[in-house]
VMD Tcl script that draws the C-alpha trace (Angstrom):
set ca {
  {21.13 -4.63 -12.00}
  {22.76 -1.70 -10.20}
  {20.41 -1.74 -7.40}
  {21.51 -5.49 -6.61}
  {24.98 -4.48 -6.45}
  {24.10 -1.75 -4.20}
  {22.17 -4.18 -1.92}
  {24.86 -6.33 -1.88}
  {27.47 -3.68 -1.08}
  {25.34 -3.02 1.99}
  {24.70 -6.58 2.86}
  {28.49 -7.39 2.60}
  {29.37 -4.26 5.02}
  {26.71 -4.20 7.44}
  {25.44 -7.94 8.05}
  {27.17 -10.38 10.21}
  {28.44 -13.24 8.74}
  {25.46 -15.62 9.83}
  {22.82 -13.07 8.58}
  {24.81 -12.39 5.18}
  {25.03 -16.42 4.82}
  {21.45 -16.62 5.67}
  {20.52 -13.97 3.03}
  {22.46 -15.19 0.27}
  {20.77 -18.43 0.95}
  {17.14 -17.17 0.92}
  {18.20 -15.31 -2.47}
  {19.43 -18.83 -4.00}
  {16.10 -20.70 -2.65}
  {14.04 -17.94 -3.80}
  {15.64 -17.55 -7.32}
  {15.20 -21.36 -7.92}
  {11.29 -21.13 -6.74}
  {10.76 -18.07 -9.04}
  {12.11 -20.00 -11.95}
  {10.23 -23.18 -11.14}
  {6.86 -21.36 -10.87}
  {7.37 -18.69 -13.59}
  {7.66 -15.37 -11.41}
  {10.03 -12.38 -11.88}
  {13.39 -12.92 -11.22}
  {14.47 -9.44 -10.62}
  {11.67 -8.69 -8.21}
  {12.47 -12.02 -6.51}
  {15.96 -11.02 -5.94}
  {15.42 -7.63 -4.65}
  {12.98 -9.14 -2.00}
  {14.97 -11.94 -1.15}
  {17.91 -9.33 -0.59}
  {16.14 -6.96 1.42}
  {13.77 -9.21 3.50}
  {16.06 -9.26 6.47}
  {17.46 -5.70 6.16}
  {16.68 -4.46 9.86}
  {16.98 -8.11 11.47}
  {20.07 -7.45 13.20}
  {18.75 -4.23 14.57}
  {18.43 -3.87 18.52}
  {15.03 -4.04 20.15}
  {15.56 -0.07 20.90}
  {16.36 0.66 17.33}
  {13.06 -1.44 16.15}
  {10.96 0.22 18.86}
  {11.94 3.66 17.63}
  {10.98 2.77 14.14}
  {7.63 1.32 14.83}
  {7.10 4.40 16.87}
  {8.36 6.83 14.28}
  {6.54 4.97 11.40}
  {3.47 4.75 12.92}
  {3.58 0.82 12.97}
  {0.91 -1.25 15.05}
  {2.05 -1.56 18.60}
  {2.02 -5.09 18.59}
  {5.50 -4.68 17.06}
  {7.09 -2.93 19.97}
  {9.46 -5.12 22.14}
  {9.00 -7.89 19.41}
  {12.24 -7.85 17.09}
  {11.12 -11.09 15.22}
  {7.75 -9.50 14.09}
  {9.05 -6.10 13.82}
  {11.93 -6.11 11.28}
  {9.70 -7.14 8.43}
  {7.32 -4.19 8.44}
  {10.12 -1.76 9.52}
  {12.13 -3.21 6.58}
  {9.33 -2.74 4.36}
  {8.79 1.17 5.55}
  {12.62 1.47 5.12}
  {13.37 0.13 1.93}
  {12.12 2.92 -0.35}
  {14.04 5.31 1.59}
  {17.14 3.39 1.89}
  {17.25 1.56 -1.81}
  {14.59 3.38 -3.50}
  {12.13 0.49 -3.79}
  {8.96 1.44 -4.78}
  {7.15 -1.47 -6.01}
  {4.36 -2.53 -3.86}
  {4.82 -6.21 -4.14}
  {8.11 -6.43 -3.29}
  {7.48 -3.92 -0.34}
  {4.82 -6.36 0.78}
  {6.60 -9.67 0.51}
  {9.53 -7.84 2.68}
  {6.53 -6.94 5.17}
  {4.92 -10.16 5.59}
  {8.08 -12.51 5.39}
  {7.56 -13.61 8.98}
  {3.85 -13.55 9.36}
  {2.25 -14.58 6.00}
  {-1.02 -12.98 5.12}
  {-4.09 -14.17 3.79}
  {-4.24 -13.84 -0.06}
  {-0.43 -14.21 -0.46}
  {0.84 -13.14 -3.89}
  {3.27 -15.66 -5.50}
  {6.35 -13.14 -4.30}
  {5.06 -13.46 -0.78}
  {4.89 -17.11 -0.77}
  {8.35 -17.27 -2.40}
  {10.02 -15.29 -0.02}
  {8.12 -16.76 2.92}
  {9.07 -20.25 2.16}
  {12.38 -19.36 0.69}
  {13.28 -17.80 4.36}
  {11.88 -20.92 5.91}
  {13.85 -23.42 3.96}
  {17.11 -21.83 2.69}
  {20.08 -24.17 2.75}
  {21.34 -23.00 6.17}
  {17.81 -23.81 7.65}
  {18.17 -27.08 10.12}
  {14.91 -27.66 12.10}
  {12.36 -31.21 12.06}
  {10.41 -31.20 9.13}
  {12.31 -28.49 6.83}
  {13.29 -31.51 4.50}
  {9.76 -32.17 3.70}
  {8.95 -28.32 3.06}
  {11.68 -28.21 0.74}
  {10.42 -31.00 -1.15}
  {6.55 -29.68 -0.95}
  {8.06 -26.44 -2.06}
  {9.20 -27.86 -5.33}
  {5.80 -29.28 -6.41}
  {3.29 -27.08 -4.11}
  {4.13 -23.85 -3.02}
  {0.71 -23.34 -1.31}
  {1.04 -26.67 0.78}
  {4.74 -25.96 1.67}
  {3.42 -22.36 2.90}
  {0.54 -23.73 4.80}
  {2.86 -26.40 6.68}
  {5.42 -23.73 7.47}
  {2.48 -21.65 8.84}
  {1.24 -24.51 11.08}
  {4.89 -25.04 12.18}
  {5.13 -21.49 13.18}
  {2.00 -21.40 15.00}
  {2.45 -24.57 16.95}
  {6.21 -23.28 17.89}
  {4.95 -19.85 18.49}
  {2.04 -21.01 20.78}
  {4.47 -23.86 22.46}
  {6.77 -21.01 23.84}
  {4.18 -18.91 24.69}
  {4.92 -16.02 22.57}
  {2.81 -13.59 20.77}
  {1.11 -15.07 17.60}
  {0.37 -12.51 14.90}
  {-3.14 -12.97 13.82}
  {-2.04 -12.48 10.42}
  {0.00 -15.96 10.54}
  {-3.40 -17.65 11.60}
  {-5.53 -16.00 9.12}
  {-3.33 -16.85 6.25}
  {-3.09 -20.44 7.64}
  {-6.96 -20.50 7.31}
  {-6.80 -18.99 3.79}
  {-4.45 -21.44 2.76}
  {-6.11 -24.13 4.15}
  {-9.77 -23.13 2.48}
  {-7.86 -22.54 -0.87}
  {-6.25 -26.06 -1.04}
  {-9.36 -27.85 0.26}
  {-11.20 -25.97 -2.59}
  {-8.88 -27.22 -5.08}
  {-8.78 -30.86 -3.76}
  {-12.80 -30.70 -4.39}
  {-12.32 -29.38 -7.62}
  {-9.90 -31.85 -8.38}
  {-12.10 -34.75 -7.30}
  {-14.94 -33.90 -9.67}
}
mol new
graphics top color blue
foreach p $ca { graphics top sphere $p radius 0.5 }
foreach p [lrange $ca 0 end-1] q [lrange $ca 1 end] { graphics top cylinder $p $q radius 0.2 }
display resetview
């Protein structure tokens, strides 16, 4: 629990009010989902608290880390995508986190990925549906997350793809691959349920 206290202290001192409220909302939602789906509460709490560790960093700072850490150039000048991978690389140094599952959940919380782990899905959907989120369709995603986290993640990925495409912004291929993977997984499950 000491590491949780250390992370909370950092958040309370360094995050804006808005980012702090969001982060604690993600934690609350993620812990609820972890209980519901029988997942490790400690890992969930650490990942939820650290997912936006570098979200408030300026573009220049993120670009520095992208270059310094040898991350894919697609993250340059793209803080919306860069903050997850940068945080994933830095949480070991900053907070001693060396659990691959936590690191990956932080890394992929904005894009998703094929074969998402339960922790990936919990953090991804908690980020999209925490109590402070308000956008068309969020209530439906919250309901889906209660009964079928795969379906909730799929629908959230679709919303992300539609929004990013409509804005003419860069769409990470991981998001498209995650959508395709979950769609196939759900279709396969539905076919086996019909038998």
